[in-house]
ROLUM-365130 format. One line per field, with one value per residue (C-alpha): residue number from 1; residue in one letter; x negated, y negated, z negated. Coordinates in steps of 0.05 Angstrom, whole numbers. Layout:
// residues N
n NUM, ...
res a, ...
xx X, ...
yy Y, ...
zz Z, ...
// end
This chain:
// residues 268
n 1, 2, 3, 4, 5, 6, 7, 8, 9, 10, 11, 12, 13, 14, 15, 16, 17, 18, 19, 20, 21, 22, 23, 24, 25, 26, 27, 28, 29, 30, 31, 32, 33, 34, 35, 36, 37, 38, 39, 40, 41, 42, 43, 44, 45, 46, 47, 48, 49, 50, 51, 52, 53, 54, 55, 56, 57, 58, 59, 60, 61, 62, 63, 64, 65, 66, 67, 68, 69, 70, 71, 72, 73, 74, 75, 76, 77, 78, 79, 80, 81, 82, 83, 84, 85, 86, 87, 88, 89, 90, 91, 92, 93, 94, 95, 96, 97, 98, 99, 100, 101, 102, 103, 104, 105, 106, 107, 108, 109, 110, 111, 112, 113, 114, 115, 116, 117, 118, 119, 120, 121, 122, 123, 124, 125, 126, 127, 128, 129, 130, 131, 132, 133, 134, 135, 136, 137, 138, 139, 140, 141, 142, 143, 144, 145, 146, 147, 148, 149, 150, 151, 152, 153, 154, 155, 156, 157, 158, 159, 160, 161, 162, 163, 164, 165, 166, 167, 168, 169, 170, 171, 172, 173, 174, 175, 176, 177, 178, 179, 180, 181, 182, 183, 184, 185, 186, 187, 188, 189, 190, 191, 192, 193, 194, 195, 196, 197, 198, 199, 200, 201, 202, 203, 204, 205, 206, 207, 208, 209, 210, 211, 212, 213, 214, 215, 216, 217, 218, 219, 220, 221, 222, 223, 224, 225, 226, 227, 228, 229, 230, 231, 232, 233, 234, 235, 236, 237, 238, 239, 240, 241, 242, 243, 244, 245, 246, 247, 248, 249, 250, 251, 252, 253, 254, 255, 256, 257, 258, 259, 260, 261, 262, 263, 264, 265, 266, 267, 268
res m, n, n, d, f, i, p, s, v, d, d, a, h, v, a, f, n, n, i, p, m, n, l, s, s, d, i, n, d, v, v, l, p, d, e, m, v, v, n, a, v, t, r, a, c, d, f, f, g, i, p, e, v, p, v, i, n, a, q, g, v, c, v, w, p, n, e, s, d, t, l, n, d, d, v, f, g, f, n, r, e, q, l, m, n, l, g, i, s, g, e, d, s, l, t, l, i, y, t, h, e, c, a, h, r, t, l, q, g, a, y, n, d, s, w, e, e, e, l, a, c, d, f, f, a, g, v, h, a, g, l, d, d, i, n, i, d, n, f, e, a, a, l, g, s, t, p, g, g, d, t, h, p, n, g, a, l, r, a, n, f, i, e, y, g, q, q, v, a, q, e, l, s, a, r, g, i, e, p, t, f, d, n, c, l, a, r, l, n, k, h, i, e, e, k, g, g, l, i, t, e, y, r, a, q, f, g, s, m, p, s, d, a, a, s, a, l, a, d, g, s, d, i, h, f, t, g, e, a, k, n, a, t, m, a, d, v, e, w, y, e, h, q, a, r, i, s, s, g, s, e, q, a, h, w, i, k, e, a, q, w, a, r, d, h, l, k, s
xx -2021, -2025, -2095, -2079, -2121, -2169, -2168, -2227, -2232, -2257, -2186, -2159, -2151, -2198, -2181, -2252, -2317, -2387, -2361, -2401, -2359, -2370, -2334, -2342, -2278, -2285, -2248, -2190, -2124, -2098, -2129, -2086, -2042, -2004, -1938, -1966, -1992, -1924, -1889, -1939, -1929, -1853, -1855, -1901, -1858, -1793, -1822, -1827, -1765, -1805, -1804, -1848, -1900, -1948, -2006, -2067, -2134, -2185, -2255, -2226, -2163, -2134, -2077, -2073, -2019, -2023, -1971, -1958, -1885, -1863, -1873, -1854, -1921, -1965, -2008, -2038, -2107, -2121, -2187, -2183, -2258, -2264, -2207, -2237, -2304, -2268, -2234, -2163, -2127, -2053, -1992, -1984, -2054, -2045, -1979, -2013, -2067, -2013, -1976, -2039, -2038, -1964, -1979, -2026, -1967, -1921, -1973, -1994, -2020, -2007, -2081, -2139, -2189, -2204, -2221, -2155, -2115, -2148, -2134, -2062, -2054, -2084, -2036, -1975, -2000, -2000, -1929, -1906, -1939, -1906, -1836, -1837, -1878, -1936, -2001, -2055, -2116, -2139, -2124, -2158, -2219, -2225, -2222, -2261, -2320, -2324, -2379, -2366, -2383, -2364, -2293, -2277, -2282, -2321, -2286, -2279, -2244, -2197, -2181, -2161, -2110, -2082, -2071, -2042, -1991, -1970, -1964, -1922, -1873, -1865, -1858, -1805, -1766, -1769, -1741, -1684, -1711, -1710, -1781, -1776, -1829, -1823, -1827, -1884, -1920, -1913, -1944, -2000, -2019, -2020, -2066, -2112, -2117, -2129, -2184, -2216, -2279, -2290, -2276, -2327, -2378, -2369, -2373, -2442, -2462, -2436, -2453, -2386, -2393, -2359, -2409, -2372, -2369, -2442, -2460, -2422, -2461, -2526, -2510, -2511, -2437, -2422, -2361, -2323, -2263, -2219, -2240, -2245, -2266, -2200, -2165, -2203, -2158, -2165, -2131, -2190, -2240, -2204, -2201, -2276, -2293, -2250, -2286, -2353, -2332, -2314, -2374, -2449, -2515, -2515, -2439, -2432, -2482, -2440, -2377, -2413, -2437, -2366, -2336, -2386, -2372, -2297, -2308, -2350, -2295, -2232, -2174, -2161
yy -2549, -2505, -2509, -2473, -2411, -2384, -2307, -2268, -2265, -2193, -2168, -2211, -2202, -2257, -2289, -2305, -2271, -2301, -2372, -2426, -2472, -2540, -2537, -2611, -2646, -2711, -2688, -2734, -2698, -2733, -2675, -2613, -2647, -2605, -2616, -2586, -2526, -2515, -2519, -2471, -2420, -2427, -2414, -2354, -2322, -2336, -2301, -2236, -2250, -2243, -2287, -2348, -2342, -2392, -2424, -2441, -2474, -2418, -2403, -2383, -2373, -2307, -2269, -2227, -2175, -2148, -2093, -2055, -2040, -2112, -2176, -2222, -2222, -2241, -2304, -2344, -2376, -2441, -2477, -2542, -2548, -2478, -2491, -2558, -2524, -2476, -2532, -2519, -2585, -2575, -2541, -2491, -2461, -2463, -2427, -2371, -2365, -2354, -2308, -2266, -2267, -2250, -2190, -2165, -2170, -2129, -2077, -2059, -1987, -1979, -1977, -1946, -1980, -2054, -2069, -2039, -2078, -2143, -2130, -2113, -2179, -2216, -2179, -2201, -2273, -2266, -2238, -2298, -2345, -2309, -2310, -2382, -2412, -2431, -2450, -2400, -2438, -2470, -2407, -2362, -2407, -2407, -2332, -2322, -2358, -2312, -2259, -2185, -2147, -2090, -2114, -2160, -2147, -2195, -2255, -2229, -2166, -2207, -2253, -2192, -2171, -2241, -2246, -2176, -2192, -2254, -2212, -2159, -2210, -2245, -2179, -2150, -2215, -2219, -2148, -2165, -2122, -2154, -2152, -2119, -2103, -2029, -2033, -2083, -2038, -1980, -2021, -2044, -1973, -1951, -2010, -1992, -1921, -1945, -1993, -1943, -1940, -2015, -2017, -1962, -1998, -2063, -2026, -2003, -2073, -2108, -2058, -2025, -1955, -1890, -1833, -1793, -1852, -1868, -1796, -1803, -1865, -1832, -1775, -1826, -1834, -1891, -1925, -1977, -2020, -1988, -1916, -1875, -1909, -1893, -1940, -2003, -2058, -2131, -2148, -2115, -2154, -2220, -2205, -2188, -2251, -2292, -2264, -2279, -2352, -2361, -2324, -2333, -2297, -2221, -2218, -2258, -2211, -2152, -2180, -2197, -2125, -2099, -2144, -2118, -2046, -2057, -2089, -2029, -1981, -2016, -1969, -1965
zz -2304, -2366, -2398, -2463, -2447, -2394, -2392, -2367, -2292, -2299, -2305, -2248, -2173, -2149, -2083, -2062, -2082, -2083, -2071, -2107, -2150, -2179, -2246, -2262, -2285, -2245, -2183, -2166, -2174, -2111, -2073, -2083, -2135, -2186, -2150, -2086, -2125, -2157, -2089, -2058, -2114, -2108, -2033, -2043, -2097, -2059, -1998, -2038, -2080, -2145, -2207, -2214, -2268, -2303, -2265, -2307, -2293, -2287, -2262, -2195, -2154, -2177, -2208, -2271, -2257, -2329, -2340, -2276, -2293, -2294, -2254, -2310, -2348, -2289, -2291, -2233, -2236, -2201, -2188, -2149, -2139, -2109, -2060, -2039, -2027, -1981, -1943, -1968, -1968, -1950, -1978, -1921, -1930, -2006, -1998, -1959, -2012, -2065, -2018, -2018, -2095, -2097, -2052, -2107, -2154, -2110, -2090, -2161, -2158, -2083, -2064, -2101, -2055, -2068, -1995, -1971, -2023, -2004, -1931, -1947, -1983, -1924, -1879, -1919, -1918, -1843, -1844, -1885, -1835, -1776, -1807, -1832, -1775, -1821, -1786, -1806, -1781, -1847, -1887, -1837, -1833, -1909, -1916, -1852, -1883, -1943, -1948, -1957, -2019, -2066, -2078, -2018, -1943, -1899, -1868, -1796, -1820, -1864, -1805, -1765, -1817, -1824, -1750, -1746, -1801, -1763, -1699, -1733, -1762, -1694, -1656, -1702, -1702, -1625, -1622, -1668, -1724, -1794, -1822, -1890, -1941, -1925, -1849, -1853, -1902, -1854, -1798, -1845, -1866, -1793, -1777, -1835, -1807, -1736, -1758, -1804, -1761, -1764, -1839, -1849, -1806, -1846, -1912, -1891, -1870, -1932, -1986, -2003, -1974, -1998, -1996, -1943, -1896, -1908, -1889, -1824, -1806, -1826, -1778, -1721, -1710, -1661, -1692, -1652, -1671, -1618, -1630, -1566, -1502, -1469, -1518, -1498, -1470, -1450, -1516, -1551, -1509, -1524, -1598, -1601, -1563, -1610, -1670, -1637, -1629, -1702, -1731, -1730, -1739, -1743, -1748, -1683, -1649, -1672, -1641, -1576, -1572, -1586, -1532, -1481, -1503, -1493, -1425, -1404, -1427, -1405, -1393, -1318
// end
């Protein structure tokens, strides 16, 4: 691993926010060895068909896209301790983490909103998992445990976009349609629009709220994941209940409430 320089994380797309890190240097390299990291980065870059770039030890897992008109000057950040704290231990989950970072490289300038870009990158990690039959459990659990904030969505919302990316890849393949970057991006943007109410609700809860959305909530708007009552399905109920099982505290209470709402408004 290249240790020659450690750029400022301020200019990077950080994979995880507000995650405590132990920066001691006595961690045994047997866990997440360099060879595994290199293989994961190769798989992630190959998925998008973009060039491999240097991986350096840094204060967190991240990517510095640098100039937006080229992919050749990007740099990946790697932090073994942070990944271990998150429970990442295998090449598949590490591959999906760097797929997320590679998505930042390919989406440069596509989104002005940091939450939407993070969710887009989670979605493309899910697409990679769906196409290459990569188990998402470890990756989803790691991101699902992260708190929300100004720049990163909360874990339950990120898990939704990972699962949706996997679903889109499998669905298109089953229909004999080649999943491409463009047709997956179109599905992603539609999903962001459809889930706008839930995103707005979570922004309010986790402190990243545009003023117009905050005003809507202040006016007493009742925002639900599925939008209008007529759109509630058993799939919605099952997804809410799944989120309740993998969350806790106030977030779990929210999903239990949403599941009950969906059951009460199931489409006949």
